[in-house]
LOTOR-855577 format. One line per 10 residues: number of its first residue (from 1); for each residue z, y, x of C-alpha. Coordinates in steps of 0.1 Angstrom, whole numbers. Layout:
<recs>
NUM	Z Y X; ...;
</recs>
This chain:
<recs>
1	124 304 229; 121 308 191; 85 321 194; 76 291 216; 91 268 190; 71 285 162; 39 282 182; 46 245 189; 52 239 152; 19 257 142;
11	-1 237 168; 14 204 156; 5 213 120; -31 222 130; -35 188 148; -20 170 118; -44 188 94; -74 180 117; -64 143 118; -60 143 80;
21	-96 156 76; -108 132 102; -91 102 85; -106 111 51; -142 112 66; -136 81 87; -124 61 57; -154 71 36; -181 68 62; -169 47 92;
31	-144 22 78; -171 -1 64; -181 -11 99; -150 -3 120; -123 -13 96; -100 8 75; -76 13 104; -102 10 132; -95 -27 138; -132 -36 139;
41	-156 -56 118; -194 -52 120; -186 -24 145; -163 -27 175; -125 -21 173; -114 14 180; -77 6 185; -80 9 223; -68 36 247; -103 39 263;
51	-136 36 245; -163 25 270; -192 45 254; -170 76 247; -146 81 276; -142 119 268; -138 138 236; -172 154 242; -190 121 245; -171 108 214;
61	-182 137 193; -218 133 205; -217 96 197; -205 103 162; -232 129 156; -261 111 173; -252 75 167; -259 46 190; -279 13 185; -272 1 149;
71	-247 29 144; -264 57 125; -257 93 135; -235 115 112; -258 145 116; -248 157 81; -212 164 91; -200 199 100; -188 202 136; -153 207 124;
81	-155 173 105; -169 157 136; -140 170 157; -116 157 130; -131 122 131; -130 122 169; -94 133 169; -85 106 143; -104 79 163; -84 89 194;
91	-52 86 175; -60 50 166; -59 39 202; -30 61 213; 1 43 227; 34 51 210; 56 76 228; 76 59 255; 112 67 264; 115 69 302;
101	141 83 325; 134 114 346; 129 151 342; 92 159 332; 96 196 341; 106 187 377; 78 161 376; 53 188 369; 65 205 401; 62 173 421;
111	27 169 407; 17 204 419; 35 201 453; 16 169 462; -18 185 455; -26 164 425; -44 193 409; -70 191 436; -84 160 419; -70 160 384;
121	-73 184 354; -43 189 331; -47 212 302; -77 229 317; -62 235 351; -71 217 383; -102 199 396; -120 170 380; -129 146 408; -103 122 395;
131	-98 113 358; -85 140 335; -48 135 328; -43 158 298; -37 129 275; -29 101 300; 5 95 284; -11 83 252; -34 59 271; -13 45 299;
141	22 30 300; 48 42 325; 47 10 345; 9 14 350; 13 50 360; 40 42 385; 18 15 401; -12 38 402; 8 64 421; 21 38 446;
151	-9 15 449; -39 32 433; -64 5 444; -44 -21 422; -53 -3 389; -89 5 394; -111 -1 362; -136 -29 364; -166 -6 365; -152 17 392;
161	-173 18 424; -166 39 455; -197 39 477; -209 53 510; -246 62 512; -263 70 545; -296 89 546; -312 105 577; -281 98 597; -257 116 573;
171	-232 97 551; -219 107 517; -190 90 501; -183 93 464; -177 77 431; -207 61 415; -217 79 383; -249 60 375; -272 34 391; -305 17 383;
181	-331 -3 403; -345 28 420; -317 54 422; -280 59 425; -259 89 417; -226 99 432; -199 125 427; -181 134 459; -146 147 465; -158 183 467;
191	-172 180 431; -208 179 443; -233 156 425; -258 136 446; -288 116 436; -305 93 460; -337 72 458; -329 38 471; -361 36 490; -348 65 512;
201	-314 51 518; -307 37 553; -274 21 544; -255 16 511; -220 3 514; -200 -6 483; -164 1 491; -150 -26 468; -113 -22 462; -112 13 477;
211	-105 46 460; -104 82 472; -69 85 458; -43 81 485; -12 60 481; 20 79 476; 42 49 485; 69 62 508; 58 98 502; 70 103 466;
221	103 83 461; 135 82 442; 141 108 415; 109 126 425; 89 95 416; 109 90 383; 103 126 374; 66 124 382; 61 93 360; 81 110 333;
231	58 141 335; 27 119 332; 41 100 303; 47 133 285; 10 143 288; -3 133 254; -32 157 249; -30 188 229; 5 198 216;
</recs>
């Protein structure tokens, strides 16, 4: 137990140091456009749980390095500095820790018992068809998480699109990854990526308001539901 505590303290210190480095670089090179605390100015506000152009840490680091539109790339920064800036930017949009009832350790077992790892990654474990949940507690409130478990279609993001594409008599259902005038790309439940030319599609159905995530209403109830929500709230990224 003592060793676990020591490892946790060291990890927390490492994250704090990374954020401190990131904050220093941010204030000297990013704050002119994004505001001293990320509130926005000439550049967009960063005080949001989700950044549209940088939904993952990898895309955020790439955006910082390569730039976008009027935002110049920070090619001169060392990768460690880029990682620090990305970590600091993420911290600007993190929700404060929320006190909820329930046992998160039992909630982790409820999560596993209901096959949630078949679609979601937590701490590098699981499959990635659904959104990664490693830091979901810093982005979503307990009420939102509870509603998503019970009625997942009620909390779909605006740009989410579940579609069914039929070509040569075979139908593929998946989440739309990208689409333009000529093609559409999907990611199916088995983790396979599909790209179709629209000229070859026999039928394209946009399953508006539908999601591959099943409702757990009536399946996960009572203390199990409370514990599952508590577990998800506790997921705030790296320790």
